[in-house]
Structure formats: structure tokens, C-alpha cells
MDTraj code that builds the backbone (N, CA, C; nanometers):
import mdtraj as md
import numpy as np

residues = "MET GLN VAL LEU VAL ARG ASP ASN ASN VAL ASP GLN ALA LEU ARG ALA LEU LYS LYS LYS MET GLN ARG GLU GLY ILE PHE ARG GLU MET ARG MET ARG ASP TYR PHE GLU LYS PRO SER GLU LYS ARG ALA ARG GLU LYS ALA GLU GLY VAL SER ARG VAL ARG LYS LEU ALA ARG LYS ARG ALA GLN ARG GLU SER GLY ILE VAL THR THR ARG PRO ALA ALA ALA ALA THR ARG".split()
xyz = np.array([
    [-0.1866, 0.8335, -1.7825],
    [-0.1956, 0.6966, -1.7456],
    [-0.2746, 0.6290, -1.8625],
    [-0.2050, 0.5280, -1.9317],
    [-0.2555, 0.4601, -2.0555],
    [-0.2650, 0.3126, -2.0218],
    [-0.3550, 0.2424, -2.0696],
    [-0.3817, 0.1001, -2.0763],
    [-0.4292, 0.0558, -2.2156],
    [-0.3804, -0.0287, -2.2498],
    [-0.4055, -0.0824, -2.4001],
    [-0.5247, -0.1982, -2.3905],
    [-0.6135, -0.1843, -2.4641],
    [-0.7265, -0.2788, -2.4718],
    [-0.6937, -0.3723, -2.5754],
    [-0.6821, -0.5077, -2.5407],
    [-0.6465, -0.6042, -2.6329],
    [-0.7738, -0.6932, -2.6549],
    [-0.8023, -0.7284, -2.7941],
    [-0.8997, -0.8168, -2.8284],
    [-1.0401, -0.7631, -2.7690],
    [-1.0696, -0.6343, -2.7577],
    [-1.1991, -0.5738, -2.7176],
    [-1.2269, -0.6193, -2.5626],
    [-1.1219, -0.6703, -2.4975],
    [-1.1447, -0.7099, -2.3550],
    [-1.1307, -0.5797, -2.2571],
    [-1.2453, -0.5095, -2.2405],
    [-1.2460, -0.4052, -2.1591],
    [-1.2225, -0.4351, -2.0075],
    [-1.2806, -0.5532, -1.9832],
    [-1.2812, -0.5875, -1.8190],
    [-1.1356, -0.6105, -1.7862],
    [-1.0429, -0.6637, -1.8544],
    [-0.9075, -0.6911, -1.8373],
    [-0.8470, -0.5591, -1.8443],
    [-0.8719, -0.4592, -1.9386],
    [-0.7958, -0.3336, -1.9334],
    [-0.8434, -0.2468, -1.8020],
    [-0.9661, -0.2625, -1.7567],
    [-1.0097, -0.1911, -1.6294],
    [-0.9230, -0.2233, -1.5141],
    [-0.9201, -0.3701, -1.5015],
    [-0.8514, -0.4260, -1.3998],
    [-0.6975, -0.3881, -1.4162],
    [-0.6378, -0.3737, -1.5242],
    [-0.4988, -0.3112, -1.5343],
    [-0.4958, -0.1821, -1.4999],
    [-0.5900, -0.1151, -1.5288],
    [-0.5985, 0.0389, -1.4959],
    [-0.6165, 0.0559, -1.3454],
    [-0.7080, -0.0160, -1.2782],
    [-0.7176, -0.0086, -1.1192],
    [-0.5898, -0.0404, -1.0630],
    [-0.5143, -0.1619, -1.0925],
    [-0.3970, -0.1909, -1.0644],
    [-0.2937, -0.0833, -1.0552],
    [-0.2878, -0.0244, -1.1832],
    [-0.1843, 0.0901, -1.1893],
    [-0.2193, 0.1932, -1.1049],
    [-0.3409, 0.2461, -1.0939],
    [-0.3800, 0.3574, -1.0138],
    [-0.3636, 0.3156, -0.8556],
    [-0.3918, 0.1956, -0.8066],
    [-0.3644, 0.1555, -0.6826],
    [-0.2010, 0.1671, -0.6555],
    [-0.1256, 0.1354, -0.7464],
    [0.0142, 0.1287, -0.7289],
    [0.0583, 0.2691, -0.7170],
    [0.0041, 0.3683, -0.7971],
    [0.0544, 0.4929, -0.7929],
    [-0.0053, 0.5772, -0.6719],
    [-0.1011, 0.5106, -0.5962],
    [-0.1607, 0.5920, -0.4978],
    [-0.2584, 0.6812, -0.5237],
    [-0.3174, 0.6754, -0.6294],
    [-0.4215, 0.7835, -0.6832],
    [-0.5584, 0.7605, -0.5922],
    [-0.5965, 0.6471, -0.5556],
    [-0.7131, 0.6185, -0.4748],
    [-0.6900, 0.6879, -0.3495],
    [-0.5743, 0.6579, -0.2854],
    [-0.5515, 0.7177, -0.1428],
    [-0.5561, 0.8624, -0.1510],
    [-0.4938, 0.9282, -0.2672],
    [-0.4930, 1.0734, -0.2742],
    [-0.6398, 1.1251, -0.2925],
    [-0.7138, 1.0600, -0.3571],
    [-0.8557, 1.0918, -0.3850],
    [-0.9255, 1.0958, -0.2345],
    [-0.9106, 0.9939, -0.1635],
    [-0.9648, 0.9754, -0.0192],
    [-0.9245, 1.0957, 0.0646],
    [-0.7999, 1.1273, 0.0465],
    [-0.7405, 1.2343, 0.1362],
    [-0.7806, 1.3680, 0.0896],
    [-0.8259, 1.3877, -0.0437],
    [-0.8769, 1.5249, -0.0882],
    [-1.0283, 1.5369, -0.0764],
    [-1.0978, 1.4278, -0.0253],
    [-1.2413, 1.4223, -0.0153],
    [-1.2869, 1.5433, 0.0982],
    [-1.2016, 1.5544, 0.1971],
    [-1.2477, 1.6498, 0.2952],
    [-1.1206, 1.7295, 0.3417],
    [-1.1386, 1.8532, 0.4000],
    [-1.0226, 1.9208, 0.4372],
    [-0.9504, 1.8545, 0.5665],
    [-0.8220, 1.8641, 0.5624],
    [-0.7403, 1.8152, 0.6749],
    [-0.6732, 1.9322, 0.7373],
    [-0.7066, 1.9525, 0.8673],
    [-0.6346, 2.0451, 0.9301],
    [-0.4705, 2.0393, 0.9443],
    [-0.4037, 2.1459, 0.9305],
    [-0.2493, 2.1409, 0.9258],
    [-0.1967, 2.0404, 1.0509],
    [-0.2594, 2.0628, 1.1641],
    [-0.2170, 1.9839, 1.2746],
    [-0.2321, 1.8381, 1.2561],
    [-0.3464, 1.8027, 1.2061],
    [-0.3876, 1.6609, 1.1732],
    [-0.2879, 1.6002, 1.0550],
    [-0.2640, 1.6926, 0.9599],
    [-0.1719, 1.6477, 0.8508],
    [-0.0348, 1.6140, 0.9049],
    [0.0227, 1.6954, 0.9795],
    [0.1553, 1.6849, 1.0518],
    [0.1614, 1.5564, 1.1294],
    [0.0489, 1.5322, 1.2152],
    [0.0482, 1.4093, 1.2922],
    [0.0451, 1.2871, 1.1982],
    [-0.0426, 1.2962, 1.0931],
    [-0.0538, 1.1829, 0.9986],
    [0.0736, 1.1510, 0.9448],
    [0.1456, 1.2627, 0.8879],
    [0.2733, 1.2280, 0.8084],
    [0.3737, 1.1754, 0.9177],
    [0.3771, 1.2310, 1.0243],
    [0.4777, 1.1748, 1.1309],
    [0.4647, 1.0289, 1.1562],
    [0.3117, 0.9909, 1.1759],
    [0.2876, 0.8439, 1.2033],
    [0.3259, 0.7607, 1.0763],
    [0.3102, 0.8233, 0.9627],
    [0.3390, 0.7283, 0.8395],
    [0.4921, 0.7221, 0.8259],
    [0.5596, 0.8344, 0.8736],
    [0.7196, 0.8146, 0.8866],
    [0.7462, 0.7163, 0.9770],
    [0.6905, 0.7094, 1.0976],
    [0.7383, 0.6233, 1.1953],
    [0.7237, 0.4748, 1.1608],
    [0.5902, 0.4599, 1.0968],
    [0.5567, 0.3151, 1.0612],
    [0.6444, 0.2747, 0.9407],
    [0.6864, 0.3586, 0.8581],
    [0.7834, 0.3455, 0.7331],
    [0.9346, 0.3010, 0.7894],
    [0.9618, 0.3742, 0.9021],
    [1.1028, 0.3343, 0.9470],
    [1.0897, 0.1977, 1.0254],
    [0.9976, 0.1706, 1.1048],
    [0.9584, 0.0397, 1.1732],
    [0.9662, -0.0774, 1.0569],
    [0.9032, -0.0351, 0.9538],
    [0.8884, -0.1629, 0.8530],
    [1.0344, -0.1878, 0.8000],
    [1.0932, -0.0778, 0.7639],
    [1.2380, -0.0843, 0.7106],
    [1.3290, -0.1627, 0.8172],
    [1.3147, -0.1352, 0.9393],
    [1.3957, -0.1843, 1.0451],
    [1.3520, -0.3374, 1.0472],
    [1.2337, -0.3641, 1.0453],
    [1.1835, -0.5068, 1.0740],
    [1.2278, -0.5867, 0.9367],
    [1.2367, -0.5388, 0.8196],
    [1.2819, -0.6008, 0.6989],
    [1.4378, -0.6196, 0.7033],
    [1.5026, -0.5284, 0.7490],
    [1.6442, -0.5271, 0.7635],
    [1.6840, -0.6363, 0.8858],
    [1.6145, -0.6401, 0.9757],
    [1.6252, -0.7453, 1.0835],
    [1.6189, -0.8848, 1.0308],
    [1.5108, -0.8985, 0.9485],
    [1.4805, -1.0381, 0.8875],
    [1.5966, -1.0679, 0.7981],
    [1.6398, -0.9823, 0.7102],
    [1.7392, -0.9994, 0.6342],
    [1.8681, -1.0587, 0.6875],
    [1.9191, -0.9788, 0.7979],
    [2.0398, -0.9974, 0.8560],
    [2.0406, -1.1419, 0.9496],
    [1.9166, -1.1649, 0.9986],
    [1.9060, -1.2795, 1.0816],
    [1.8640, -1.4109, 1.0042],
    [1.8054, -1.3832, 0.8936],
    [1.7509, -1.5051, 0.8108],
    [1.6389, -1.5571, 0.8698],
    [1.5644, -1.4816, 0.9437],
    [1.4350, -1.5360, 0.9992],
    [1.3271, -1.5085, 0.9087],
    [1.2463, -1.6175, 0.8850],
    [1.1278, -1.6105, 0.7877],
    [1.0014, -1.5965, 0.8793],
    [0.9303, -1.5038, 0.8786],
    [0.8060, -1.4845, 0.9536],
    [0.6922, -1.5741, 0.8882],
    [0.6378, -1.6338, 0.9817],
    [0.5177, -1.7200, 0.9255],
    [0.3984, -1.6815, 1.0226],
    [0.2726, -1.7346, 0.9786],
    [0.1797, -1.7140, 1.0683],
    [0.1765, -1.7906, 1.1956],
    [0.0952, -1.7362, 1.2922],
    [0.1009, -1.8114, 1.4161],
    [0.0348, -1.9517, 1.4081],
    [0.0877, -2.0603, 1.4845],
    [0.0462, -2.1864, 1.4650],
    [-0.0942, -2.2014, 1.4838],
    [-0.1674, -2.1241, 1.5662],
    [-0.3093, -2.1447, 1.5795],
    [-0.3870, -2.1154, 1.4560],
    [-0.3423, -2.0146, 1.3827],
    [-0.4137, -1.9682, 1.2560],
    [-0.3774, -2.0483, 1.1457],
    [-0.2501, -2.1341, 1.1483],
    [-0.2155, -2.2132, 1.0388],
    [-0.2817, -2.3450, 1.0501],
    [-0.3286, -2.3837, 1.1611],
    [-0.3888, -2.5202, 1.1785],
    [-0.5515, -2.5237, 1.1424],
    [-0.5973, -2.3869, 1.1147],
    [-0.7369, -2.3918, 1.0765],
    [-0.7572, -2.4384, 0.9617],
])
top = md.Topology()
chain = top.add_chain()
for i, resn in enumerate(residues, 1):
    res = top.add_residue(resn, chain, resSeq=i)
    for name in ("N", "CA", "C"):
        top.add_atom(name, md.element.get_by_symbol(name[0]), res)
traj = md.Trajectory(xyz[None], top)
């Protein structure tokens, strides 16, 4: 992974690097490798991730088909 430093602005380059790493899922993978995960826990986690992924896709598909735009609840919007 490579990030260019422009005008000796290291802070900006670090922010860009962190954003790239976040997008690639490196931080999540580091957290997962921090400790041993039992095979049964891994299967359960992967199954739960798959279920949430399918639900998210179905929710997006339903929004696209019906043209419904989801907004925040009225109580939260009035604050």
C-alpha cells in the first residue's frame, strides 16, 4: 500500500493511509488475529455476517424498487 506525501504534509498522508487501510479491512483483520478464534466461533461469526449481508442487500433492493427514502425518526430529527 502506498501513499504519496505532498508538500511535506505527513498528517494528510497518514489520514489517507488510515482511510485506505480502513477500506481494505486491515484494521478488522488485525483485531481478528489478536486472539485465537475457535473453529465453531468462526463458523458462527461467518454465518452471522452472511445473514446480515443478505438482509442489507434485500433492504437496499426493496428501497430501490419502491423508491422509499429512509430518514431518521421524527423524534430524533426534532432535537
